[in-house]
N, C-alpha and C positions, 0 to 999 in steps of 0.2 A: 504494500500500500504506500502511496505517496500523496501528500497533501501540500500543494504549493503555497508559498507565502505564509506558512504557518510557523509559529514559534512555540515550541513545546517546553513546558516547565513541569516536570514531574516532581511533586513534593513528597518528601518523607515527613509528613506533618503529624503533629499531635493535636490538631484541631478537633474540638468536640463541640457538639451542639450545646450552647449554654442553657437551653431549656428544652431538653429532649422530650418527645412524646414516646410513650412506651407502647409497643404493639402487644396485643394479647398473646401470651405465650402458652403453648399447649402444656398440660401437666405432664410430669415425667412418665406416668403410667401410660399415657397415650403414645408417647414416643416409643416406649417399650413394646406396645402392641403393634405399632407400625413396623418396627424392626422384626418382630416375630412374624408378621405377615410376609415381609420380604424374604426372610430366611426360610420360611416354610414353602410358600408358593413360588418363589423365584426359581427354585430348582425344578418344579413341576410344570409351571406355566410361565416360562421366561418372557414371552412376547406380551402377555397380559400384564405381568408384573412391570415390565418396562414402560408400558403405557401409563400405568398408575404412578410410576416414579416421575414420568414427564409431567403428569397432572400436578403432582406435589411441587415439582421444581418450578413450575410456571404460575403458581397460585400464591401471590403474596398475602400475608396477613395485613389487614387494614390497621393503619396507625391512627390512634385517636387524635382529635383536634387538640390544639393548645388549651390548657385549662386556665391559664392566667392571662391577664391583659398584657399586651406587648405593643409599645408604641410603633414599632416597625410594622407589625401585622395590621394595626389599626390604620396606618397611613397607606396601605396598599390599595391600588385600584384593581378591582376584580374584573376579569374578562373571561370569555369562553371562546373556544375555537374548535372546529371539527377536524378530527383525524380519522379519515375513512368515514365510518358511521358512528364513531364514538365522539362524545362531547367532552373535551378536556378543560379543566379549570386553570386559569392563568392569573398571575399577579404582576403588577407593574408599579414601579416607583420612579419618580423623576421624569424629566422631559428633555434630557440632553440629546445632542445630535448623535452621540456614539452610544452603542448599546452593548451591555454585558448580559449574557444568558446564564442563569444558574440551573444546574441539572442535578437533581437529588438522586440518592441511592435506593437500593432495594428496601421495600417495606418502609419507606419514608414518605415525605411529601415536599412540595415545592418550597415551602417556607422554612425547611430545615436549615438552609444556608443563609438565613436572613441576617446573621451577624456580619456578613460582608456588605450588606446594603448601605449602612451609613457612610462608610469610607468611600464606597464607589460613588454615592451621590455627591459627597464632598469634592470628589475629583471631577465632577461634571458629567457622569455617565447616566444614562437611563438604564434601569435594571429590570429584567424580566425573569420570571420563574414560572413553573407550571407543575401541576400534579400529573405524573405520568399515567399511562393506561393502567387501570386496576389499582391505582394508588390514590391516597388522599380523597378528594371529592370528585375525582374524574370517573368516567364510566368504565365499565369492564370488570371482569373477575379474574382474568388470566392475562399474562404477557410473557414475552421472552426477549432475548437480545435483539433480533432483527425487528421485532414489533416495536419495542421501546425506542430503538434507533430511528425508526420511521417517525415516531412522535417528536424526537429531537429535531429532525429535518422539518417537520410541520411547524414546530415552534420557531425555527429560524425563518421560515417563509412568512409566518405571522408577524415576526419582528420587522421584516423588510430588509434589514441589514444588521449583522451582528459582528462587532469588532472582536469580542473575546468570549470565551466560555469558561466557567468554573464548574467543574463536575466532580462529584463524590462517588466513590465505590462503583457499584453497578452502573450508575449514571455516566461515569467516566468510560467504562467499557462500551456502553451504548453509544456514547459520543464518538469514540474512535471508529466504531462500525458505521455510524451515520455519515461521518466525513468522507468515507470511501465512496459514497454514493451521493455526494452533495450536488445540488442543482447546478447546471452550467452557469458560469459567470459569478458564482458566489465563492467566497473564501473567508476563512477565519484567521485573523492575524495572531491572536494570542489564545493559548490553551493552558489552563491550569488544572491539573489532576490531583485529587486528594485521596489517598488510600485506595487507589484503583487496583484491582487484581491484575497482576502481570500475565497470568496464564489462565485462560478459561478452561483449559484441560485440567489444571490443578483444582479449579472450582468443582468440576465434574468428579474428579477422583475423591475429593473430600466429601462430596455428597454421597458417593457410593459407599465410602467407608462409614460415614455417619449413620446411614440407613441400613447398613449390613446387607447390601444388595449382592446376590450371588453373581458369579462370573458371567454366565450366559445371559442373564437378564441385564447385567450392566453393559454388555456388548451391544445388545439391542437398544438399550436406553441411549447409549452414545450415538448409535446409528440414527435414531429419531432426532436427536439434537442437531446432528450434522445435516440431516435432510432439511430441517427447518432453517438452519443458517446458510445452507447451500455452500458449505465449505467445511473442511476438516476442523475440529476443535483446535488442533495444533496451530492453525493459521490465525486463530482469534487471540493473538497475544499482543498486548500493548507494547511490549519490548521490541516487537518486529514491525510496529506500525509506521515508523519513520526511518528514513535512511540515516 
């Protein structure tokens, strides 16, 4: 992959959301039951088990809205835009001629990166963020890397022109994927990635280990992911995204 006129800054950052929203976490006994399911049926019905693994892999838990008042949240202008048939919720701050897009991570929401907003406004930028598909207040129940990447491209089109992107975690991986298929004539000058997985293959392997998915079912699960992404997982590496 090659992105022209782009400056990459990969941060080994200790940034944390100053007021995080906590998703509902499944109880430990439920995780134990899911693991037992994979260990039992994964050897007998690998294809069926792989489809269930993909279902879990692409279904984020909803993160609750902020419970406390926040001046940055209260000052946001809310808008909506269509991505395919899904209505996505967006947030806008400022009215500068240059725009920075904030892209949140998995099981998060567009306002998670709001701590960057005041300093960007002070520098004269307009700031946009959005709740990705199946996240926050946006439509949908499931999403994956190519799908979320398409939403990033839709947000860029909605913005008109974007000078830079700040992306966190899964949002960073989706941004890398999105920029490989950016609309002709568009370019992003500055990219800041925070805690972005360097290897999607490693994410897959960690999921397989965490859910105790047997070998044959895991192989089929990997095949499904690659069919959806239309490329091997080995090619979905941030470390290989730029020359």
